[in-house]
VEXTI-904576 format. One line per 4 residues: their letters; for each residue x, y, z of C-alpha. Coordinates in Angstrom, 1 decimal, decimal comma. Each point is the difference from the previous one (the first is absolute). Layout:
a) X Y Z ~ ...
This chain:
mstl) 43,6 -40,0 6,1 ~ 3,5 0,1 -1,5 ~ 0,6 -0,2 -3,7 ~ 1,2 -3,2 -1,5
afpd) 3,4 -0,6 -1,6 ~ -1,1 -1,9 -3,1 ~ 2,6 -1,2 -2,6 ~ 0,3 2,7 -2,8
qavw) -0,1 -2,7 -2,7 ~ -3,7 -0,8 0,8 ~ -2,7 1,6 -2,1 ~ -3,7 -0,1 0,1
igsd) -1,2 -2,4 -2,7 ~ -3,4 -0,4 -1,6 ~ -1,7 -1,8 -2,9 ~ 1,0 0,6 -3,5
hpfd) -3,0 2,3 -0,5 ~ -0,3 3,3 1,9 ~ -3,8 -0,2 0,0 ~ -0,2 -3,2 2,1
lqev) -1,5 1,8 2,9 ~ -3,7 -0,7 0,4 ~ -0,8 -3,2 2,0 ~ 3,2 -1,6 -1,2
ylcf) 1,8 -3,0 1,5 ~ 3,6 0,0 -1,3 ~ 2,2 -3,0 0,2 ~ 3,8 0,3 0,3
rrtw) 2,6 -2,7 -0,1 ~ 3,8 -0,1 0,5 ~ 2,1 -3,2 -0,1 ~ 3,7 0,0 1,0
rles) 2,6 -2,5 1,2 ~ 1,8 -0,3 3,4 ~ 3,2 -2,0 0,3 ~ -1,0 -1,1 3,5
rpts) -2,9 0,5 2,4 ~ 0,5 3,3 1,9 ~ 0,2 0,1 3,8 ~ -1,8 3,4 0,2
tgll) -2,1 2,1 -2,3 ~ -1,9 3,2 -0,1 ~ -2,6 0,8 -2,6 ~ -1,2 3,6 -0,1
isad) -3,3 0,1 -1,9 ~ -2,9 2,4 -0,6 ~ -2,7 0,5 -2,5 ~ -2,6 2,4 -1,0
sryk) -2,5 -0,8 1,2 ~ 0,2 -3,6 1,3 ~ 2,1 -3,1 -0,7 ~ 0,1 -3,7 0,7
lwvn) 3,4 -1,8 -0,1 ~ 0,9 -3,6 -0,8 ~ 3,5 -1,4 0,2 ~ 0,7 -3,2 -1,9
gsfv) -3,7 -0,6 -0,3 ~ -0,9 0,4 3,7 ~ -2,0 3,0 1,3 ~ 2,1 2,1 2,4
argp) -1,6 3,4 0,7 ~ -2,4 2,7 -1,0 ~ 0,4 3,8 0,5 ~ 1,0 2,8 0,2
arsy) -1,6 1,8 2,9 ~ -2,3 2,8 -1,0 ~ 1,9 3,2 -0,7 ~ 0,0 3,2 -2,0
phaq) 2,0 -0,4 -3,3 ~ 2,4 2,8 1,0 ~ 0,8 -2,0 3,2 ~ -0,2 -3,5 -1,5
svdr) 0,1 -2,8 2,6 ~ 2,6 -2,7 -0,8 ~ 0,0 -3,5 1,5 ~ 3,2 -1,8 1,0
ldit) -0,4 -3,8 -0,3 ~ 2,3 -2,9 1,0 ~ -0,4 -2,5 -2,8 ~ 3,0 -2,2 0,9
sslr) -2,0 -3,1 0,6 ~ -1,6 0,3 -3,5 ~ 3,2 0,2 -2,0 ~ 2,2 -2,8 -1,3
agan) 3,2 -0,6 -1,9 ~ -0,6 0,3 -3,7 ~ -2,9 1,7 -1,7 ~ -2,4 2,1 2,1
tlav) -3,1 1,9 -1,0 ~ -1,8 2,9 1,4 ~ -3,6 0,4 -1,1 ~ -1,9 3,2 1,0
qvyq) -3,6 0,9 -0,7 ~ -0,8 3,7 0,3 ~ -3,6 1,4 0,1 ~ -0,8 3,6 -1,0
pgys) -3,7 1,1 0,2 ~ 0,6 3,2 -1,9 ~ -1,7 2,2 2,5 ~ 0,4 1,2 3,6
hfay) -2,1 -1,4 2,8 ~ 0,0 0,0 3,8 ~ 3,3 -1,9 0,3 ~ 1,9 1,0 -3,0
vhra) 1,0 3,1 -2,1 ~ 0,2 -0,4 -3,8 ~ 2,5 2,1 -2,0 ~ -0,6 -1,4 -3,5
aagl) 2,9 -2,5 0,3 ~ 0,4 -3,7 0,8 ~ 3,3 -1,5 0,9 ~ 2,2 -2,4 1,9
laal) 3,3 0,8 1,8 ~ 2,3 -2,7 1,5 ~ 3,6 -0,8 0,9 ~ 1,4 -3,3 1,3
tcdg) 3,2 -0,4 1,9 ~ 1,5 -3,4 0,9 ~ 2,7 -0,3 2,6 ~ 0,5 3,7 -0,3
qlvl) 0,4 0,1 -3,8 ~ -2,5 1,7 -2,3 ~ -1,4 -2,8 -2,2 ~ -2,8 1,6 -1,9
vtdq) -2,2 3,1 -0,3 ~ -3,1 0,9 -2,0 ~ 1,1 1,0 -3,5 ~ -0,7 -0,9 -3,6
rwct) 1,3 -3,5 0,5 ~ -3,3 -0,9 1,6 ~ -2,8 -1,2 -2,2 ~ -3,7 1,0 0,3
rrdp) -3,5 -0,4 -1,2 ~ -3,6 0,7 1,1 ~ -1,7 -2,9 1,7 ~ -2,7 -0,9 -2,5
sfas) -2,0 -2,0 2,6 ~ -1,2 3,2 1,7 ~ -2,8 2,1 -1,6 ~ 0,6 3,8 -0,1
lvpr) -3,6 1,1 -0,4 ~ -1,2 -0,6 3,5 ~ -1,9 2,1 2,6 ~ 1,6 1,3 3,1
vsiy) -0,3 -2,0 3,2 ~ -1,3 3,2 1,7 ~ 0,5 3,7 0,1 ~ 2,8 -0,7 2,4
gsgv) 2,0 -2,6 -1,9 ~ 1,1 -1,3 -3,4 ~ -1,4 -2,5 -2,4 ~ -1,9 -3,2 0,1
eerd) 2,1 -2,9 -1,3 ~ -1,5 -1,8 -2,9 ~ 2,3 -2,9 -1,2 ~ -0,1 -2,5 -2,8
lhle) 2,2 -2,9 1,2 ~ 0,1 -1,4 -3,6 ~ 2,5 2,8 -0,6 ~ 2,1 -0,7 3,1
dgwt) 3,2 -1,8 -1,1 ~ 2,1 -0,5 3,0 ~ 2,4 2,9 -0,7 ~ 1,4 0,0 3,6
rpay) 1,6 -3,4 -0,4 ~ 3,8 0,0 -0,5 ~ -0,2 -2,2 -3,2 ~ -2,5 2,3 -1,7
ddsa) 1,1 1,1 -3,5 ~ -0,1 3,8 0,0 ~ 1,9 0,5 -3,3 ~ -3,0 1,5 -1,7
wara) -0,4 2,7 2,6 ~ 1,0 3,6 -0,5 ~ 2,9 1,7 1,6 ~ -0,9 2,2 2,9
riva) -0,2 3,7 -0,6 ~ 1,8 2,5 2,2 ~ -2,8 2,1 1,6 ~ 2,2 2,3 2,2
plgg) 3,5 0,1 1,4 ~ 0,6 -0,4 3,7 ~ -1,4 3,1 1,6 ~ -1,8 1,1 -3,1
ppwt) -3,7 1,1 0,0 ~ -2,4 -1,0 1,3 ~ 2,2 -2,1 2,3 ~ 2,2 2,8 1,1
gvqh) 0,8 -1,6 3,3 ~ 0,3 -3,6 1,3 ~ -0,1 -0,9 3,6 ~ 0,3 -3,1 2,1
ralp) -3,2 -1,7 1,0 ~ -0,9 1,4 3,4 ~ -2,3 -2,9 1,1 ~ 0,6 -3,7 0,3
llre) -1,0 -2,3 -2,8 ~ -3,4 -1,7 0,6 ~ -0,1 -3,6 1,0 ~ -2,1 -2,1 -2,3
reap) -1,5 -3,3 1,0 ~ -2,7 -2,5 -0,9 ~ -2,9 0,6 2,5 ~ -2,9 -2,3 1,0
mtlv) -3,5 0,8 -0,9 ~ -3,4 -1,5 0,8 ~ -2,5 -1,0 -2,6 ~ -3,3 1,5 1,0
qtrr) -2,3 -0,5 -3,0 ~ -0,1 -1,4 -3,5 ~ -2,5 0,8 -2,7 ~ -0,9 -1,0 -3,5
grgs) -1,9 1,9 -2,6 ~ -0,5 0,9 -3,7 ~ 0,7 3,5 -1,2 ~ -0,4 1,5 -3,4
sqps) 1,4 -1,9 -3,0 ~ 2,7 2,6 -0,3 ~ 1,8 1,5 3,0 ~ 0,1 3,7 0,5
sdah) 3,1 2,0 -1,1 ~ 0,2 1,1 3,6 ~ 1,5 -2,9 2,0 ~ -1,3 1,4 3,3
ltlr) -3,6 0,4 -1,1 ~ 0,1 -3,5 -1,5 ~ 1,1 -1,4 3,3 ~ -2,4 2,1 2,1
ngwl) -3,1 -0,7 -2,1 ~ 0,9 -3,7 -0,3 ~ 0,4 -0,4 3,8 ~ -3,2 1,9 0,7
sarp) -2,0 -2,2 -2,4 ~ 1,6 -3,3 0,9 ~ -1,4 -2,4 2,6 ~ 1,7 -1,9 2,8
hait) 1,4 -3,3 -1,3 ~ 2,5 -2,4 1,6 ~ 3,3 0,0 -1,9 ~ 2,2 -1,3 2,8
pdee) 3,8 -0,3 -0,7 ~ 1,6 -3,4 0,9 ~ 2,4 -0,5 2,8 ~ 2,9 1,4 -2,0
gwar) -2,1 3,1 -0,9 ~ -0,8 -0,8 -3,6 ~ -3,4 0,8 -1,4 ~ -1,3 -1,8 -3,0
pdla) -3,1 1,9 -1,3 ~ -1,6 -1,2 -3,2 ~ -1,5 3,1 -1,8 ~ -1,7 0,5 -3,2
eges) 0,5 3,0 -2,2 ~ -1,3 3,1 1,8 ~ -0,2 -1,7 3,4 ~ 2,1 1,4 2,9
afwl) 1,2 -1,4 3,3 ~ 0,9 2,3 2,9 ~ 2,1 -0,6 3,2 ~ -0,1 2,6 2,8
fdlg) 2,9 -0,1 2,5 ~ 0,4 2,0 3,3 ~ 3,6 1,0 1,0 ~ -1,1 0,9 3,5
rayi) 0,8 3,7 -0,3 ~ 1,0 2,3 -2,8 ~ 3,5 -0,4 -1,5 ~ 2,1 1,3 -2,8
cqgw) -0,2 -3,1 -2,0 ~ -0,2 -1,8 -3,3 ~ -2,3 -2,8 -0,9 ~ 1,3 -2,4 -2,6
ieie) -1,1 -3,3 -1,5 ~ 1,9 -3,2 -0,8 ~ -1,6 -1,7 -3,0 ~ 0,6 -3,4 -1,7
eagg) -1,6 -1,5 -3,1 ~ -1,7 3,1 -1,2 ~ -1,8 -0,3 -3,3 ~ 0,9 3,5 -1,2
qeqv) -3,4 1,6 -0,1 ~ -0,4 0,7 3,7 ~ 0,2 3,4 1,7 ~ 0,8 0,6 3,7
avgy) -0,3 3,1 2,0 ~ 1,2 1,1 3,5 ~ -2,0 2,7 1,9 ~ 0,7 1,7 3,3
aekm) -2,5 1,2 2,5 ~ 0,2 1,2 3,6 ~ -3,4 -0,6 1,7 ~ -3,1 -2,0 0,2
rgeq) -3,5 1,2 1,1 ~ -1,6 -2,9 1,7 ~ 0,9 -2,9 -2,2 ~ 0,2 2,1 -3,2
lils) 3,4 1,0 -1,4 ~ 0,2 3,7 -0,9 ~ 1,6 0,2 -3,4 ~ 0,7 3,6 -0,9
dpqt) -2,2 1,7 -2,6 ~ 2,2 2,1 -2,4 ~ -2,8 2,6 -0,2 ~ 0,4 1,0 3,7
ycrv) 2,3 2,7 1,2 ~ 3,4 -1,8 0,1 ~ -0,6 -1,8 -3,4 ~ 1,6 -3,2 1,3
rltd) 0,3 -3,0 -2,3 ~ 2,6 -2,2 1,7 ~ -0,1 -3,0 -2,4 ~ 2,7 -1,5 -2,3
rfrl) -0,9 -2,5 -2,7 ~ 1,9 -2,7 -2,0 ~ -0,7 -2,0 -3,1 ~ 1,5 -3,4 0,4
rpgr) 2,2 -1,9 -2,5 ~ -0,1 -3,8 -0,3 ~ 1,8 -2,0 2,7 ~ 1,8 1,0 3,2
qrae) 0,4 3,7 1,0 ~ -0,2 2,6 2,7 ~ -2,5 2,9 -0,1 ~ 1,8 2,6 2,0
sfal) -0,2 3,8 -0,3 ~ 2,9 2,4 -0,1 ~ -1,3 2,2 2,8 ~ -0,7 -0,5 3,6
rggr) -3,6 0,8 0,9 ~ -1,7 0,0 3,4 ~ -3,0 -1,0 2,0 ~ -1,4 -2,6 2,4
yllf) -2,0 -2,1 -2,4 ~ 1,2 -1,7 -3,3 ~ -2,5 -1,0 -2,5 ~ 1,1 -2,3 -2,8
qlrg) -2,0 -0,6 -3,1 ~ 0,4 -2,7 -2,7 ~ -2,0 0,3 -3,2 ~ -0,5 -3,0 -2,3
ptga) 0,1 -1,9 -2,1 ~ 2,6 -2,0 2,0 ~ 2,3 -2,6 -1,2 ~ -1,0 -3,5 0,9
alrl) 2,8 -0,5 2,5 ~ 0,4 3,6 1,2 ~ 0,8 0,5 3,6 ~ 1,0 3,2 1,8
rfhn) 1,4 0,9 3,4 ~ -0,3 3,4 1,7 ~ 2,7 1,9 1,8 ~ 0,6 3,2 1,8
rvae) 3,2 1,9 0,4 ~ 0,2 2,8 2,6 ~ 2,7 2,8 0,3 ~ 0,8 1,3 3,4
yple) 2,2 2,7 1,5 ~ 2,5 -1,7 2,4 ~ -1,4 1,7 3,2 ~ 1,2 -1,4 3,3
isrp) -2,0 1,0 3,1 ~ 2,6 1,0 2,6 ~ -2,5 1,8 2,2 ~ -2,9 -2,4 0,8
lntp) -3,0 1,4 1,9 ~ -0,7 -2,2 2,9 ~ -3,5 0,5 1,6 ~ -2,0 -2,2 2,3
dpll) -3,2 1,3 -1,6 ~ -1,1 -2,6 -2,7 ~ -1,9 2,6 -2,1 ~ 2,8 2,5 0,0
akis) 2,4 -2,8 -1,0 ~ -2,2 -0,9 -2,9 ~ -0,3 3,6 -1,0 ~ 3,8 0,3 0,1
tlce) 0,3 -3,1 -2,4 ~ -2,7 1,6 -2,2 ~ 2,1 3,1 -0,4 ~ 3,3 -1,9 -0,5
etlr) -1,5 -2,1 -2,7 ~ -1,3 3,1 -1,7 ~ 3,3 1,7 0,0 ~ 1,7 -3,2 -1,4
acll) -2,6 -0,1 -2,8 ~ 0,8 3,6 -0,9 ~ 3,8 -0,1 -0,2 ~ 1,3 -0,4 -3,5
dgfi) 2,9 2,2 -1,4 ~ -1,1 2,5 2,6 ~ -3,3 0,7 1,7 ~ -3,1 -0,7 -2,0
dtpw) -3,6 0,7 0,9 ~ -1,6 -3,3 -1,0 ~ 1,4 -3,0 -1,9 ~ -3,2 -0,5 -2,0
rega) -1,5 3,1 -1,5 ~ 3,0 2,3 -0,3 ~ 3,4 -0,9 1,3 ~ 0,7 3,7 0,1
qwvg) 2,4 1,8 2,3 ~ -1,9 3,0 1,4 ~ 2,1 2,5 1,9 ~ -2,8 0,6 2,6
dalp) -0,6 -3,7 0,6 ~ 3,6 -0,4 0,9 ~ -0,3 1,7 3,3 ~ -2,2 -2,6 1,8
qalt) 1,8 -2,7 -1,8 ~ 3,4 1,2 1,1 ~ -1,2 0,4 3,6 ~ -1,4 -3,5 -0,1
maam) 3,3 -1,4 -1,3 ~ 2,0 1,9 2,5 ~ -2,0 -1,6 2,8 ~ 0,9 -3,4 -1,5
sndt) 3,5 0,3 -1,4 ~ 3,2 2,1 -0,1 ~ -0,2 0,0 -3,8 ~ -0,4 3,6 -1,2
rplr) 0,9 -0,6 -3,6 ~ -3,6 0,3 -1,4 ~ -0,5 3,2 2,0 ~ 3,2 1,6 -1,3
rvie) -0,8 -1,1 -3,5 ~ -3,4 1,7 -0,1 ~ 1,4 3,2 1,3 ~ 2,8 0,0 -2,6
maaq) -2,2 -0,9 -2,9 ~ -2,6 2,7 0,8 ~ 2,8 2,6 -0,2 ~ 1,3 -1,5 -3,2
gayl) -3,5 0,4 -1,5 ~ -0,5 3,6 1,0 ~ -1,8 2,3 -2,4 ~ 1,8 3,1 -1,3
dgvl) -1,8 2,2 2,6 ~ 1,3 -2,3 2,8 ~ -3,3 -1,8 0,8 ~ 0,5 -3,7 0,5
pgvi) -2,1 -2,7 -1,8 ~ -2,7 -2,0 1,7 ~ 1,0 -3,3 -1,6 ~ 3,6 -1,1 -0,5
pgea) 1,4 -0,7 -2,5 ~ -2,7 1,1 -2,4 ~ -1,5 2,7 -2,0 ~ -3,4 0,0 1,6
hayt) -0,6 3,7 -0,2 ~ -3,7 -0,3 0,8 ~ 1,1 -1,5 3,4 ~ 2,5 2,7 1,1
vvdy) -1,3 0,0 3,5 ~ 1,5 3,2 1,6 ~ -0,4 -0,9 3,6 ~ 2,2 -3,0 -0,7
nfiw) 2,8 2,6 -0,1 ~ -0,7 0,6 3,6 ~ 0,1 -3,7 0,8 ~ 3,4 -0,2 -1,8
vell) 1,3 2,4 2,6 ~ -1,3 -2,4 2,7 ~ 1,7 -2,9 -1,8 ~ 3,3 1,9 -0,1
slyr) -0,2 0,8 3,7 ~ -0,9 -3,6 0,8 ~ 3,0 -1,3 -1,9 ~ 2,3 2,4 1,7
tlsg) -1,3 -1,2 3,4 ~ 0,4 -3,7 -0,9 ~ 3,3 0,2 -1,8 ~ 1,8 3,1 1,3
dedf) 1,1 0,5 -3,6 ~ 0,7 3,8 -0,1 ~ 1,7 -0,2 -3,4 ~ -3,1 -1,3 -1,6
vtal) -2,1 2,8 1,5 ~ 2,6 2,6 -1,1 ~ -0,1 -1,3 -3,6 ~ -3,7 0,4 -0,1
wpal) -0,2 3,3 1,8 ~ 0,0 2,1 -3,2 ~ -3,0 -2,0 -1,4 ~ -1,8 0,5 3,3
vtml) 0,6 3,8 0,0 ~ -1,0 0,3 -3,7 ~ -3,2 -2,0 0,6 ~ -1,1 2,0 3,1
drfd) 0,8 3,4 -1,7 ~ -2,3 -1,0 -2,8 ~ -3,0 0,3 2,3 ~ 0,5 3,7 0,5
qdln) -1,7 0,4 -3,4 ~ -3,2 -1,7 1,3 ~ -1,1 2,4 2,8 ~ -3,2 1,9 -0,2
ragl) -0,7 3,4 1,5 ~ -0,7 -1,6 3,4 ~ 3,3 -1,8 0,0 ~ -1,4 -3,4 -0,7
lisq) 1,2 -2,5 -2,5 ~ -2,3 -0,7 -3,0 ~ 0,5 -2,8 -2,6 ~ 2,5 -0,1 -2,8
agrr) -1,8 -0,2 -3,4 ~ -0,4 -3,5 -1,2 ~ 1,3 -1,6 3,2 ~ -1,8 -1,7 2,9
lfld) 0,1 1,3 3,5 ~ -0,2 -3,3 1,8 ~ -1,3 -3,5 -0,5 ~ -2,3 -1,6 2,6
wapl) -3,1 -2,1 -0,1 ~ -1,7 1,9 2,8 ~ -3,0 2,1 -1,1 ~ 1,3 3,3 1,3
srne) -0,3 3,3 -1,9 ~ 2,5 0,7 -2,8 ~ -1,1 3,7 -0,2 ~ 2,8 2,5 0,0
psav) 1,7 1,3 2,0 ~ 0,4 -3,5 1,6 ~ 0,7 -0,4 3,7 ~ 1,6 -3,4 -0,6
ynlh) 2,3 1,4 -2,6 ~ 1,0 3,0 2,0 ~ 0,4 -1,8 3,3 ~ 2,1 -2,6 -1,6
fllt) 2,3 2,7 -1,5 ~ 0,1 1,6 3,5 ~ 1,2 -3,4 1,4 ~ 2,6 -0,1 -2,7
lrev) 1,3 3,5 0,7 ~ 0,4 -0,9 3,7 ~ 1,8 -3,2 -0,9 ~ 2,5 1,6 -2,4
arla) 0,7 2,9 2,4 ~ 0,9 -2,7 2,6 ~ 2,1 -1,8 -2,5 ~ 1,8 3,2 -1,0
ttrg) 0,7 0,9 3,6 ~ 1,6 -3,4 0,7 ~ 2,1 0,3 -3,1 ~ 1,2 3,5 0,9
aadd) -1,9 1,7 -2,9 ~ -1,2 2,9 2,1 ~ -1,1 2,2 -2,8 ~ -2,2 -2,7 -1,5
asrw) -1,4 -0,8 3,4 ~ -0,9 3,6 0,7 ~ -1,6 0,5 -3,4 ~ -2,2 -3,1 0,3
evra) -1,0 0,8 3,6 ~ -1,2 3,5 -1,1 ~ -2,0 -1,7 -2,8 ~ -1,5 -2,5 2,4
arlq) -1,1 2,7 2,4 ~ -1,7 1,9 -2,8 ~ -1,7 -3,1 -1,3 ~ -1,2 -1,0 3,4
eaar) -1,7 3,3 0,6 ~ -1,7 -0,1 -3,5 ~ -1,1 -3,6 0,6 ~ -1,5 0,7 3,4
aafw) -1,9 3,0 -1,4 ~ -1,4 -2,1 -2,9 ~ -0,7 -3,4 1,4 ~ -0,2 0,1 3,8
rrgr) -3,3 0,9 1,6 ~ -2,5 -1,3 2,5 ~ 2,5 -2,6 1,2 ~ 0,4 -1,6 -3,4
wydd) 2,6 -0,1 -2,8 ~ -2,2 0,3 -3,1 ~ 1,3 -1,3 -3,3 ~ -0,8 3,2 -1,9
eagt) -0,9 3,6 0,8 ~ -3,8 -0,7 -0,5 ~ 0,1 -2,7 2,6 ~ -1,3 -2,6 -2,4
tfsq) 1,6 -2,9 2,0 ~ 2,3 -0,5 3,0 ~ 2,3 -3,0 0,0 ~ 2,2 -2,1 2,1
laaa) 2,9 0,7 -2,4 ~ -0,2 3,8 0,3 ~ -0,2 -0,2 3,8 ~ 2,9 -2,5 0,2
lall) 2,2 2,2 -2,3 ~ -0,8 3,1 2,1 ~ 1,1 -1,8 3,1 ~ 3,2 -1,3 -1,5
agat) 0,9 3,3 -1,6 ~ -0,5 1,9 3,2 ~ -2,9 2,1 -1,3 ~ -2,1 -0,5 3,1
lpde) 0,1 1,7 3,4 ~ 0,6 -2,1 3,1 ~ -3,6 0,4 1,3 ~ -1,3 -1,3 -3,4
daal) 1,9 -3,3 -0,1 ~ -1,9 -2,2 2,4 ~ -3,4 0,5 -1,8 ~ 1,6 -0,7 -3,4
ldal) 1,7 -3,1 1,3 ~ -3,3 -1,2 1,5 ~ -1,8 0,6 -3,4 ~ 2,7 -1,8 -1,9
aars) -0,2 -3,1 2,2 ~ -3,8 0,0 0,2 ~ -0,4 0,1 -3,8 ~ 2,4 -2,9 -0,6
lspt) -1,4 -2,1 2,9 ~ -3,5 0,4 -1,5 ~ -0,9 -3,1 -2,1 ~ -1,6 2,2 -2,6
ddpa) 2,0 0,6 -3,2 ~ -2,5 2,0 -2,0 ~ -0,1 3,8 0,1 ~ -2,9 1,8 1,6
pgtm) -0,8 3,7 0,0 ~ 1,4 1,9 3,0 ~ 2,5 -2,8 0,9 ~ 3,7 -0,1 -0,3
vlas) 1,2 -1,7 -3,3 ~ 1,7 -3,3 0,7 ~ 3,6 -0,2 -1,3 ~ 0,9 -2,7 -2,5
pfmh) 2,2 -2,8 1,2 ~ 3,0 1,7 -1,6 ~ -0,6 3,3 1,7 ~ -0,6 -1,7 3,4
hyvf) 3,8 0,1 0,2 ~ -0,3 3,8 0,7 ~ -3,0 -0,6 2,4 ~ 2,2 -2,6 1,9
ealr) 2,9 2,4 0,1 ~ -2,1 2,8 1,4 ~ -1,6 -2,3 2,7 ~ 3,3 -1,5 1,1
rggr) 1,7 3,4 0,3 ~ -3,0 1,1 2,0 ~ 0,4 -2,8 2,4 ~ -2,8 -2,1 -1,3
skdv) 1,9 -3,2 -0,9 ~ -2,8 -2,1 1,6 ~ -2,4 1,4 -2,5 ~ 2,3 -0,8 -2,8
veii) 0,2 -3,7 1,0 ~ -3,8 -0,2 0,5 ~ -0,6 1,5 -3,5 ~ 2,4 -2,5 -1,5
rrrw) -1,8 -2,8 1,8 ~ -3,4 1,1 -1,3 ~ 0,8 1,1 -3,5 ~ 2,9 -2,2 -1,1
grwv) -1,5 -2,8 2,1 ~ -2,9 -0,1 -2,4 ~ 2,2 -1,3 -2,8 ~ 1,6 -2,6 2,3
esgy) -3,3 -1,3 1,3 ~ -1,4 -0,2 -3,5 ~ 3,0 -2,1 -1,1 ~ 1,8 2,4 -2,3
pttw) 3,7 -0,4 -0,3 ~ 0,9 3,6 -0,9 ~ -1,1 3,5 0,7 ~ -2,5 1,8 -2,3
enwn) 0,5 3,4 -1,7 ~ -3,3 1,3 1,4 ~ -2,6 -1,0 2,6 ~ -2,2 -1,1 -2,9
vdfp) 1,4 -1,3 -3,2 ~ -3,2 -1,2 -1,7 ~ 0,7 2,2 -3,0 ~ 1,3 -2,2 -2,9
dgsh) 3,7 0,8 0,2 ~ 0,2 0,4 3,8 ~ 3,0 -1,8 1,5 ~ 0,2 -2,5 2,8
chaf) 3,8 0,4 0,2 ~ 1,4 3,5 0,5 ~ 3,1 0,7 2,0 ~ -0,9 3,6 0,9
sahp) -2,5 -1,6 2,4 ~ 2,6 -2,1 1,8 ~ 1,3 2,7 2,2 ~ -1,6 -1,3 3,3
ryhl) 3,0 -2,3 0,1 ~ 2,2 3,1 0,5 ~ -2,4 1,6 2,5 ~ -0,4 -3,1 2,1
aeva) 3,8 -0,3 0,1 ~ 0,3 3,7 1,1 ~ -2,7 -0,5 2,7 ~ 1,9 -3,0 1,3
reqs) 3,2 2,0 0,0 ~ -1,7 2,8 1,9 ~ -1,4 -2,4 2,6 ~ 3,5 -1,6 0,5
gl) 1,4 3,5 0,7 ~ 2,5 -0,2 -2,9
């Protein structure tokens, strides 16, 4: 990504108090005059960490795309249609959680950066002429939504005063403080947004259940637990909206009404409520969920592993208002709660806004097989659900961009579209986030050190090779070659006496749901590295880097010998030296990395196919460990390269066909997701769309 030429006059501005950092929502305003309405405009804008923009009182956009502060992403917006002759007002809200999470890196600063040109002339920049304040309607003492994300939103709409309107009087506000000059730390670099802006739209939803109940006299300080406990204790009760969608519940103090809506599949979304004639004592909440078990909604329990509490809450003021969060959330089901006492004439109407990546399918998969056609749609819908400002794993629980997940996602997208921008972006960002020793992060951007998954470094090489194949962009590969060399050389420190890789202290070897042995040395870890060495040697050869190619080929030969000695015996690739388990993943990686002898391949391919074709998911002593849906990508690659494409198609029919036949709209993250935070929408499981397209291409002779 090229650096951005930003006007030197612009500076990063913040609130008047440098300690406004923890769960803070900052409001900025700037009013100026135009002699005439411009014919063209360009607004460059970014914020740390997120912004929402209104121009002359109308909401325009949110951003920026996730990025590291030292390579801050900047949006360019055309706001021509929103401007007018005379006075104009920009209003920007900036949210700063005050800590890093799985989509954001915190560097103890909050700021806004902007510059507006009209008809080629610089009109305004962020400077001390802007005014600012904290938004008093947002509480700062709130729990986190999850270990992956930022804060729950707790708002008191009595304190919301319409500050985004042009006529609002901001004379009592403070002048903005200069936080940093352009190019100053922590924002030492600014870059154009690499991905398109999301398209936001109102989306239909289906009311599936209403309930009414009485909770405790005082709601919990935790909005999510209040919603969860209230829903579980409430009983079905008809509270049907009228033809225009308005509901008119009559609730006494302590009573609650609930409305559960189904979006049809998971989305990046935002539930909001239109309210009229509120009495001023009511509370509303919006919760997000992803699955049901039978007819029971599964609302997350914050005591479980992922600590998810996806609920925002609002205290209503008297009269008309909108209860709308700052952040986009995600899920398939929206649960709205109203807690009384209600005003005598109160009515409310429920809405849902979804945000979507503008993906156009230019490579449709045409198949006469009805089941395969439905599986293709299942995979396409999953990918769409998991495209935000880059690849994300699931729209509900995390919204995180994992480097390893990007490979099956990128392959799926490549089978559907010519758009390689998310693929390029994940490669670039991983390199931008490299540790001092050259190892790449597992989640980008982020400081999730506990999730530094080392074999994602190997997948990063596969991503780079894929991008080169799809784009032919040799300059991009050349720019990243030093990062690749540094990262690979780091692994020389990890060899044991037998020449096998062992773990790096505090870092994870690999992530996978399959119950295979994690004992070290690990066959999966070493065979994946062997596959990487073979791939980079090939890349180096095609780029004319003969010395690098020779060095990596020698390393690969040594590792292959050590791996065969440690893990191959009795016709099996064991997952550790003790032979604790033997897995599909180890066998597939051995085949793909060229660690097998020709007379061994047929039996391994037979075993791979037989295990996946078996209807049994559960492990059993003495049987090959079934790969997770994610890692079936490598199983399919091995089978296809071994001439077993028919087996690949049949496995897809049997295993992914289960979800289709059961009515699920998206692919799961594992064969069984009965655990509380298990997801029904994970894009790393959508790769059959790619493999089906490749099989079709093979059969057509292309």
